[in-house]
N, C-alpha and C positions, 0 to 999 in steps of 0.2 A: 305575600310581601312583594313578589316580582310585579304583580298587577298594579299594586299601589305605587311602586316606583315608576312604572312606565306612565301612569297617569300624571304623576308630578312632572315627569320630563316633558310630556306633551303640553301641559299647562304652562310650563316655563317657556317653551319654544313660542307659544302663541303670544305670551305677554312681554317678552324681552325686547322686541322692537318698539312696542308701545311705550315701555319704560324709558328708553332712551330719547324718544320723542317728547315724553312728558318732561324730562329733565331739561331739554332744549327750550320747550315752550315756557317753563317756569323761569329759566334764565332770561329768556326774551322779554317776559313781562316785567321782571325786575329791572332790566336794562331800559325799557321804554318808560318806566316809572320815574327814572332819575333824570329826565330831560332837563329839569330845572336846577340840578345840583351837579356841577361838573366834577367835583372831587369824588363824590359817591360813585358817579358813573365811571370815572378813571380806575377806581379801586375794583369795580366789577368786570371791566373789560378783559383782564387777563384770563379770568376763570371762563367767561363766555366764549372768548376766542379759541381757547384750548379745547373746550367741549365741542365747538363746531368742527375743528380740524380733526379731532379723534374720530367723529362720526361721519367723515368724508363729505363734509360741507365746506371744503377748502375755500371756495370762492367767497362765501359769506364771511368766513374767517379773515381772509385778506381784506375784504371791503370794510369789515368792523375796524380793523387796526388802521387802515388808511383813513377812515373817517375821524378817529380819535387821536391819532399821533399829532396832527397839527394843534389840537386842543392842549395836548400834554406839553408840547414844546413852548406854549404860551404862558405856562404856569411859572411862578417865581422859583419854585423848587423843581429841579430837574429829575426827581425820583420817578415821576410817572413816565416821563419820556424814556428813561433808562430801562424800565421794565417792559414797555410796549415795544421798543426797538429790539430788546433782546428776545422777546417771544417771536417777533417777526424774523429775526436771524435764524432762530431754531426751525421755524416753519419752512423758510426758504431752503435750509439745509436738507430737510426731510423731503422736499420736492426736487433735490439735486440741483438747486439754483445756487451754486456756490458763490458766484460773483455778487449776486443780490444779497446773499447772507452775509458776506464779508463787509458790504457797505453798511447794512443795518447794524452789525456789530460795532463798526467804527463810530457810527452815530451814537450808539448806546455808551461808548467810552467817552465821547465828547461830552454828553449831558451828565455823566457821572462826576465830572469836575465841577458841576453847578449844584451839587447836593451834598449834604452831610449825613444823609440817610444810610445807615450801615445795611439795612435790609435790601435796599436797592442796589447798593454796591455788591452785596453778597450774591444777589441774583444775577448780576452781570458776570461775576466770576463763575457762577454755576454754568451759565450759557457758554462762556468760553471753554470750560472743561468739557461740557456736553459735546461741543463741536470738535474739540481736540480728540476725544476718544473715537469719534467717527472717522477722524483723519488718521487713526492709528499712532497718535502722538501721546502714548500712555503717561510718560513722565510729566509732560506739560499739563495733562489732564488731571493728574493726582495733585500737582502743585495748585492748580486753579481751584479744585474742590476744597482742598485744605484752607486756602484763603477765603473761600466762600463761608466755610464753617466758622473761621475766626471772625468774619464780619457779623455772621448770624449770632454768635455768642455775645457780641457787643450790643446787639440791637434791642430796642425796647419791644415788649410783647405786643403783637398786633393780630388781627383776624387771620393773616396769611403767613405769619412768621414760621410757625412750627411745621406747616405743610412744605414751605420752601426749604427749611432747614432739613426736614426728613428726606426731601428728594435728593438733596446733595449728599447726605449720608448714605442713601440707597445706592447711588452711583459709585461711591468709593467701595462699598461692600461688594458690588458686582465686579469692579476692577480687581480687587484682591482675591476674589474667587477665581477669576480667570488666571490670575498669576499664581494660583495655588498657595497663597499666603493665607491659610485657613484661620489662624488665630486672629488676624486682622479683619478677615471676613466675618467671623463670629462677633467680634467686638462691634463693628459698625452695623451688622444686621440687628443686634439687640438694641443698639441706640436708635436705629430706624424705627423699631417697634415701639420703643419708649416714647419717641417724638410723635409718632402716629397716634398714640393713646391720648396725648395732650391736645391734639387738634380737633378731635371728635369729628373726623371726616371718614365716612365709610369707604370711600375709594382708596384713601391712604391706608386705612386699616387692612383692607383686602390685600394691598400690595405688600404691606409688612408681613402678614401672615404667609403669603406666598413666598417671600424672600426667606423667612426663617425655614419654611418647609423645604425649599430648594438647598439651603445651606446644610441642613441636617441629611438631606437626600445624598449630597456629595460625600458626606462622612460615611453614610450607610453603604454607599457603593464601594468604598474602600474596605469596609468591614461588614459584609453581609451577614455574619453570624450574630451581630449585636442587635437583639430584638428591641432593646430600649430605644436605640436610634430610630429603628423603623417605626416604632410607636409614636415617636416625636414627629417624624415626617407625616404620618397619618393624621396626627392630632392638628398640626398646623394647616394642612391642606383642608381638613374638615372645617376648621375654624373660618378659613377663607370663604368656603362655600356657604356656610351659615351666615357670615356677615353679608354676603351678596344677597341671599334670600331674605334676610331680615330688613335690608335696606334697598330693595329693588328700585324704588322711586328716585333714589339719590344716585344710583350707579350711573356713570357717564359712559364707560366703555362696555358695550354689550357682549364683546367677545370674551370678557374675563372669565365668566362662568364655564364656557367650554374649555378654556385654558386649564382652569383648576381641575376639571373632570378628566381631562386627558392625563394630567400628572397623577391623579389618584389611580386611574385605570392602569398606567404603567407600573405604579407601585404594587397594586394588588395582583398583577399578572403572574407574579412568582409564587404567591401562596394562597390566593383566594380567587379562583377563576369566575365565580358567580359575580362577585362584586366588580371584578375587572370588566366583565361583559356589560353589567348594568351601567357603569360610569362611562364605558366606551360608547354605548348606545345613546346615553345622554349627551355626551360630547358631540356625537355624530348628528343628532337631531338639532342641537343648538347651533352647530356651525353651519349646517345646511340652511337654517333660517337666516343667519347673519351673513352668509356668503364668504366666510373666511376660509380660503382654499387650503391653507396650511393646516388649520385644525381639521378640516374635513378629511384631508389625506391622512393625518396622523391617526384619527379615530378609525378610519378604514383599516390602516395598517395594524392597529391593536386587535380589531375584530379578526383580521386575517391570521394573525399569530395565535389566537385562541382556536380558530378553525383547524390550523395546522396541529395543534396539540390534540385535538379530537380526530385527527387523520381525515378530515373532511377537506380534501384538497380542491375539489371543485369550488366550494364555497370560498376558500381562502383565495383562489385565483381570481374569482369574480371581485372580491374586496380590493385586491391589489390593483386590478384594472381600473376600478372605480377611483382608487387613490391616485393612480397615474394620471387619470383624466383631470382630477381636481387640482393636482399640484401644477399642472401645466397652465391652469387658469390664473395662478398667482403672478402678481407683478414682481415679486421678489422670489427668484428662483433659488432653490436649495438643491444643488447638485448632489449632495450627499444622500438626501432622501430619494431622489430620482434613481441614483445608482443602486441604493439598497433595494427599491422596489423591482427594478429590472433583474437584479441578482436573484431576488426571491422568486419572481416569475420564472426565471430559467430553471431554478432548482426544483420547483413544483412541477413544471412540464417534464423534467427528467425523471421525477418520481413516478409520474403518470405514464412514462414510456412514450411521451410525445417528443421525440428527439428533434423533430423539425422546428417546432415552436421554441424549444429549449435553445437550439442553436440561433435562431432568429433573436431571441431576447438577449442571448450572450453577445451576439454581434453588436446590437444596439448599446448594450452596456460597455463594450469596448470603445465604440465611437464616442459616447458621452465621457468615458473616462479619459480618453486622450484630450478632449477639449478641456475638461476640468483639471487635468494634470498640467497643461499649459498655463492655466490661470493660477494654479497653486505655485508654480515656480515663480510667478511674478510676486505673489504674496509672500513667499519665503524670502525673496530678495529684499522686499520691503522690510520684512521682519528682522533680517540680518542687518539692514541699514540702521533700524531702530535700536537693535541691540548694541551696535557700534557706537551710536550717539549716546546711549545709556552708559556705555563703558567709558567714553570721553568725560561725560559729566561726572562719573564716579572718580576718575582720575583727578579732575579739577577739585572735587570735594576733598580728596586725600591731600592734595597740594594746599588748599586752604586750611586744612586741619594742621598740616605741618607748619604753615606760617603762623597760625594761631598759637601752637605750642612754642614756636620760637619767640613770639612776642611775649608770651607768659614767662619764659625764661628771662628775657631782657628785663621784664618788670621786677622779677625777683632779684636780679643782679643789681638793679637800680636801688632797690629797697635796702639791700646789704650795704651798698655804697653810702646810702643816705644815713644809715645807722653808724657807719664808720665817721662820716662827717660830724654827726652829732656827738660821737665820742670824742673826736679830735677837738670839737668846740668846747665840750666839758673839760677836756684836758687843759685848754688854753685858759679857761676861766679859773681852774685850780692853780695854774701857774700865776695868774694875775693876782689871785688872793694871796698866794704865798709871797709874792713881791710886796704886796701891801703890808702883810704881816711883818715882813722883814724890815720895811720902813717904820712900822709902828713900833716894833719891838726890836729895835737895833741893839739894845742892851742885853737881849736874851739870845746870844749866839748859839748856845748849846741846843736850845729848843728849835732854833731855825735849822740847825744841822739835821736834828732828828726829823723835822718836817721834810727836809730835802731827801733824807733817806727813805722816808715813807713815800714821798712823791716818786722817787726813782723806782721803788718797788712797784708802785701802782702802774708806772709806765711800762715796766718789764712785764707785769701781768697782763696789761692790755695788749702789748705786742704778742705775747704767747697766745692770747685769746684770738688775736687777728690772724696769727700763723695758723692756728687750729681751724678757724673759720674758713680761711683760704684752702687748707687741705681738704676740708669736708666739701667745699665747693667743687674743687678739682675732681674728687671721687664721684660726686654726683653727676658732673658733666660727663665723665668717663662712662658711667652706667648708662646715662641718657643716650650717649653716642652709640653704645653697644646695642641698646634697644632699637635705635633708628637703623643700624646696619642690619639687625636681625629682621626687622620689619620690611626693609627695602629688599633684602635677599628673598624673603618669602613672597613678596609681591612680584619680583622678577620671575621666580619659579612658577608662580600661578599664571603669569602672563604667557610664559613659555608653554605651559601645559594647555592653556586656552588656545594659543596659536597652533599648537600641534593637533588639538581636537578639531579646530576649524579647518586646517589643511586636510586632515583625514576625511572630514565631512565633504569638503569641496572635491576631493579625489573620488569619493563614492558617488557623489552626484554626477561627476563627469562620466564615470563608468556607466551609471544608469542611463545618462543621455546617449552615450555611444550604443548601448544595447537597444535603446529606443530607436535611434537612427538606423541601426542595421535592420530592425524589424520593419521599419517604414520603407527601407530601400528594397527589402525582400518583397514587401506588398506590392511596390511599384513594378518590380520585375514581373511578378505574377500578373499584374494588370496588363503590362506590355504584351506578355505571351498570349493572354486571352484575347487582346485586341488584334494582334497579328493573326491569330487563329480565325477570328471572326472575319477579317479582311480576306484571308485566303478562301474562306467558305463563300464569301460574297463573290470572289473572282471566279470560283468554280460554278456558282450559280449563274453568273454572267455568261460564262462560256456555254453553259447548258442552254441558256435562253438564246444565245447567238446561233448555236447548232440547230435549235428548234426553229428559229426564224429562217435560217438558210434551207433547212429541210422542208418546212411546211410551206414557206413562201416562194423563195427563189427556186427550190427544187421542183416544186409543183409546176410552176410556170414553165420551166425548161423542159420538163417531161411532157407537158401538153404541147409545147412547140414541136418537140421531137415527134410525137404521135402525129401532129397535123402534117408535118413535112413528109412523113413516111407514108401517108395515105394519098399523097398526090399521084395522079395518073398522068404520065407524060403524053399518053394518046388522047387525053381529053383537054385540049388546050384552053377551052373556055373556063375550066375550073382551076387551072393553075395560077392565074393572076389573083383570083379571090383567095386561094389558100396561102399564097405568098404574103398577101396583104395581112391576112389574120396572124400569120407567123410573126410578121414584123411588129404587129401590134402587141403580141404576147412577149416578144423579146424587149420592146420598150417598157412593158410592165415589169419584166424581170430586172432591167437596168435600174428602173425607179426603185424597185424593192431592194436591189443591192445598194443603192445610194442611201436608202433609209436605214438599213442595217449598219452600214459604214458610219453614217452620221450618229446613230445611237452609241456606236462603239467609241468614236473619237470625233466630236463635232469639229469641222474645219474652222467655223467661225470662232470657236473658243481659242484655238491655236493662234489664228491670225489677229483677231480683234479683242479677245478677252471675254471675261465671264458676262459683262453687261450685255454685249451684243448677242452672245449665245443664248442668254436667258430670254431676251426680247424675241429672238427668232423662234425659240421653243414655245414660248407663250402664243405667238401668232400661229404657229403650225398646228398646235393642239386645240386652239379655239375653234368652234363651229357654230352652227345656228342656235343650238340649245345650251352652249357653254361659252362664257366670255371670260378670258384669262388676261388680267391686267399685270403689268410689271412696273415697279416704281424704284427709283434709285435716288438716295439722299446722301449727299456728301461722299459719294462713292468715287475713289480715286484709282481703282484698279491695281493696287499695290500688292495684292495677295499673289503668292508664288503660283505658277501654272499648275503644278501638281495638286496644290490645295484647291485651286479653282476648280479642277476637274472633279475632286471629291465633293465640293459644294454643288456643283452642277448635277452630279449623280444623286445627291440628296434631294434636290428640287425635282428631278425626274421621278424618283421613287415616290415622293409624297404626292405630287400631282397625279400620277398614275393611280395611287391608292384612292385619292379623292374621286377620281372619275369612275373607279370600279365600285366603290362602296358608299360614297357620301351623297349621290344623287344631287349634286350641287349645280346651280345655274351660273355661279360667278366665283372665280378664284383670284386672289390678290397675292402677288409675289413681291416682297418689299426688301430691298437691300440698303443698308446705311452703315457708315463708318463713324465711330466716336471713341476718342482716346485710345487708338491702337487696337480697337475691338471691331469685328465685322458682326453686324446685327442682321439676322435673316428671319423674316416673318412670313409664313404662308397661311392665309385665311380663306375660309370657304363658308358659304351660306347653306351647307347641306344639312342632312338629318342629324348629325352629331351622334354622340354615344356617351355612355356612363363611364367615368374615369375609373370607377371601382372594377369594371370589367376589362380594363386594358390589358392586364397580364394575360388573361385567357384568350384575348382576340389578336394578340400580336402575330404577325406573319413573318415569314423569312425575310421579305423586304424590309420590314420594320426593324428587325434585328440588324440588318445591314446598315440601315440609318444610324442606330445606336452605336455600332462598331466604328463607323466613319467618324461620328462625333467624338468618341473617345480618342480615336487616332489623332484627331485635330485638336485634342485637349479642350474641347468646347463644353458648353452647358446647354441643356434642352429642357423646355417646360412646355406642357400641353394643357390647354384649356378647352373644354367642350361642354355644350349644353344641348340636350336633345331638341330637335326641331328648330334650333337656332343656328348652329354651326360649330366649327372647330378652328382653333387658332394654335399653330405650333411655332415657338420662337427659339432661336438659336443665338448663342453668343460664342464667337470663335476668335481666338487671338490671331492677329494678322501676322506676327513674327513667331 
């Protein structure tokens, strides 16, 4: 069974790239065959442009849209221009070209006024919602998607309707899933599956099965003991893979199969390791072929987890290292995955007893976590702003609801008043009839009195009815007012509770920030202590070198002079002059040696004329027949403080001396420049160079002194070297 599975996996890897190309080739042929029919071509362009963009042929996709948009704008019906401009806006947003995306969306809105086609209007609303959700405007996105669905429900059936309808429903399902509104998520996921079945599009069916699988997987995660939910997750993911394999020639996105395999492997890892390994290897092979770095890293991560379960830590570590390499290749960085990999590598190294690697991975984890934490704070701030906006909108809704209830009460009151007027009118008619009857039957006074009595009774009854109605109305208003007061009181209590929770959260965030600042300050103090220690060590080495120069150079010359003078014989006059001459020559050499030592210790030119003159003099002094040292100064204004100039001079001295000792160079270039309050220092040579990987093992005490001086100056250092070509060392040092 395992061998058969691996054979299928290899076959799929070899054929998947060809399948995508076949889809594009088929769409290209269909497109070229419609050159004489503008409407047919404009209906095909959206599908062809999307397929090109998905398969990383973005340039062709943009060219296709640019070529057909002018044709669409010339049509009497604006629906074609609406769809093409909307697709262009989405593609620009995917490329982070927000300004161009906004312009294209505005043009789509403009042409939507020139069409009555509900499907085109729906697609425009879908594009707006799609961009809103990428801008973290969830409320606006939901509103746009609901409006799109409303337009699609009014549309006549076309070849593209159900696909576009299903895509809008899918986005709503995803949003509700992220908001943990699981009932709404399930409702729209099932509607997505129903619409996909009507469209007869394999790509859409694959997405629908994956959406259903993911929805049930969320429920299974909350209730892992429910085997029925787990079986549903497995069922829908297997349906998705079967749909892909059955319709290979029609599948546009070649990474979909590895995506489904990764989801299945994650599901199986808890209860079926063999299947988990099979699908993880399948996903790994597929993603290596397609070059999807996220999928490659995910599949390696699953294989590593399986290796850990088998106590094979070396294999797990190799998988995690491969996953780390692949995740760094991705253009979309997922810091959570990177942090998880580093944490796992640290734990594995600790389990193996390799505490050095464990500490190194943990430090790297800490640095990435700090960077990610700063970004998360920005995201949390944006999220709080979004929640605040949502709360304002909710308050507006409550206010509108209150006004609506108030208007409803007014309508009821007007209806009661209308009935009263009708009753009054009827009463007047009765009075008029009675008057007529009285004129007609003047001789029947008894009957008239009776009628008057009856009329008065009717009036009394009507008044009683009116009084009762008015009492009921007052009672109803009192109840309604009590409901309003209760509702407002509850709302105020809820708002106070929310404000209290918000303040507590702000307080905890401030405490966390203070702890974080304290940790950073402590790290800075440790860095300063290590820098000062390195500087003191450099000073001790400088003193040792000075003592050695005085002892070996100046001491030797003076000792020789002393011996020369002590051997002079006053009785041999002819040798005294020659001996004194030699002694004077040796004393001159001692003086010159003393000047050299003093100059190295504190150059007079640096004190009198600054760093530029001192560097020029140093370059001239160190140059010889086999070594040419150039010094260049660009926009250098000599504004650096004298003590910092001395440290820079010492760095140049140390690096030039290292080059002379080890690089076998014939030319050295020293370049100083200033730019935006930054001093740039570059020292280049054409020597033998070295391998940067061996730098740590080859560092000398002098090189550590250079690093400590750069840290003290709060500067940055970068080294570039190639063997047999030369070495370049660059520094960036703040002037103030």
